[in-house]
C-alpha positions as CSV (number, residue, x, y, z in Angstrom):
1,M,-9.1,36.8,46.4
2,K,-5.9,36.7,44.3
3,N,-3.0,34.6,44.7
4,D,-0.1,36.2,46.8
5,I,2.3,35.8,43.9
6,D,0.0,37.8,41.4
7,T,0.5,40.9,43.4
8,Y,4.0,41.0,42.5
9,L,3.9,40.5,39.1
10,E,2.7,43.2,36.7
11,E,0.8,42.3,33.5
12,N,3.9,43.0,31.1
13,Q,6.0,40.7,33.3
14,Q,3.4,37.8,33.2
15,A,3.1,38.2,29.5
16,R,6.8,38.0,29.0
17,Y,7.0,35.1,31.2
18,E,4.3,33.1,29.3
19,K,5.8,34.0,26.1
20,E,9.2,32.6,27.1
21,E,7.6,29.5,28.7
22,A,5.7,29.1,24.9
23,Y,9.1,29.7,23.4
24,L,11.0,27.0,25.5
25,R,8.3,24.5,25.1
26,A,8.5,25.1,21.2
27,K,12.2,24.8,21.2
28,K,12.1,21.6,22.8
29,K,9.5,20.2,20.7
30,V,11.7,21.4,17.4
31,E,14.8,19.6,19.3
32,K,12.9,16.3,19.4
33,I,11.9,16.5,15.7
34,V,15.4,17.3,14.8
35,G,16.3,14.4,16.7
36,F,14.0,12.1,15.3
37,Y,14.8,13.2,11.7
38,W,18.6,12.3,12.4
39,H,17.7,9.0,13.9
40,F,15.7,8.3,10.7
41,A,18.7,9.4,8.5
42,I,21.2,7.3,10.4
43,Y,18.7,4.3,10.0
44,I,18.7,4.6,6.1
45,V,22.3,4.9,5.8
46,V,23.6,2.4,8.3
47,N,21.0,0.0,7.3
48,I,21.7,-0.1,3.5
49,F,25.5,-0.6,4.4
50,I,24.7,-3.4,6.9
51,M,22.3,-5.2,4.5
52,L,24.8,-4.9,1.6
53,L,27.4,-6.1,3.8
54,I,25.5,-9.3,4.9
55,Y,24.0,-9.9,1.5
56,K,27.7,-9.9,-0.1
57,Q,29.1,-11.8,2.9
58,S,26.7,-14.4,3.7
59,G,25.7,-15.7,0.5
60,Q,22.1,-15.5,1.4
61,P,19.2,-14.4,-0.8
62,F,18.5,-10.7,-0.6
63,L,15.1,-11.4,0.8
64,S,16.1,-13.7,3.6
65,M,15.5,-12.8,7.2
66,A,19.4,-12.6,7.9
67,V,19.6,-9.5,5.3
68,W,16.5,-8.0,6.6
69,S,16.6,-8.7,10.6
70,T,18.5,-5.4,11.4
71,P,16.4,-2.9,9.5
72,I,12.8,-4.7,10.9
73,F,13.7,-4.8,14.6
74,W,15.6,-1.1,14.3
75,G,12.2,0.0,12.3
76,I,10.3,-1.0,15.2
77,G,12.4,1.1,17.5
78,L,12.2,3.8,15.1
79,I,8.3,3.7,14.9
80,F,8.2,4.1,18.8
81,H,10.6,7.0,18.4
82,F,8.4,8.6,15.8
83,L,5.3,8.1,18.0
84,G,7.0,9.4,21.1
85,V,8.0,12.7,19.0
86,F,4.8,13.3,16.9
87,G,2.3,11.4,19.2
88,T,-0.7,9.1,18.2
89,D,-2.5,12.0,16.8
90,Y,-0.2,12.6,13.7
91,L,-2.2,10.2,11.6
92,F,-5.8,10.3,12.9
93,G,-5.6,13.6,14.7
94,K,-8.6,15.4,16.2
95,N,-9.7,17.1,13.2
96,W,-8.8,14.3,10.9
97,E,-12.5,13.0,10.4
98,Q,-13.7,16.6,9.6
99,R,-11.1,17.1,7.3
100,K,-11.9,14.0,5.2
101,I,-15.5,14.8,5.1
102,E,-14.9,18.2,3.7
103,K,-12.2,16.7,1.2
104,Y,-14.8,14.1,-0.2
105,M,-17.4,16.5,-0.2
106,N,-15.4,19.1,-2.2
107,K,-14.4,16.1,-4.6
108,E,-17.9,15.3,-5.1
109,K,-18.7,19.0,-5.6
110,E,-16.1,19.4,-8.4
111,N,-17.0,16.1,-10.1
112,K,-20.5,17.3,-10.4
113,R,-19.6,20.6,-11.7
114,W,-18.3,19.0,-14.9
115,E,-21.6,16.8,-15.5
């Protein structure tokens, strides 16, 4: 038995609704990605400025914790932002293992061709 709401939606309307839903999800995802890239750009610019300022003002060596503490702790937050936007499957996604196997098989195939 069909759902009552289905009787009021024509197939064309349903397709348009699904297309609009997909568009809104994609737009939201793109906005999150753009937000991450802005966060990353601000992280780079601000931390260069802060590191140089602390280095010049404190007289600490450049590789001291005083100079690097802000980029390290902000970087941890940036990593969590990255994982929130791209997810944990970004590095080792669903097809990662299969792609790596194919890559190494192709590489081996190319090497044997020259022998």
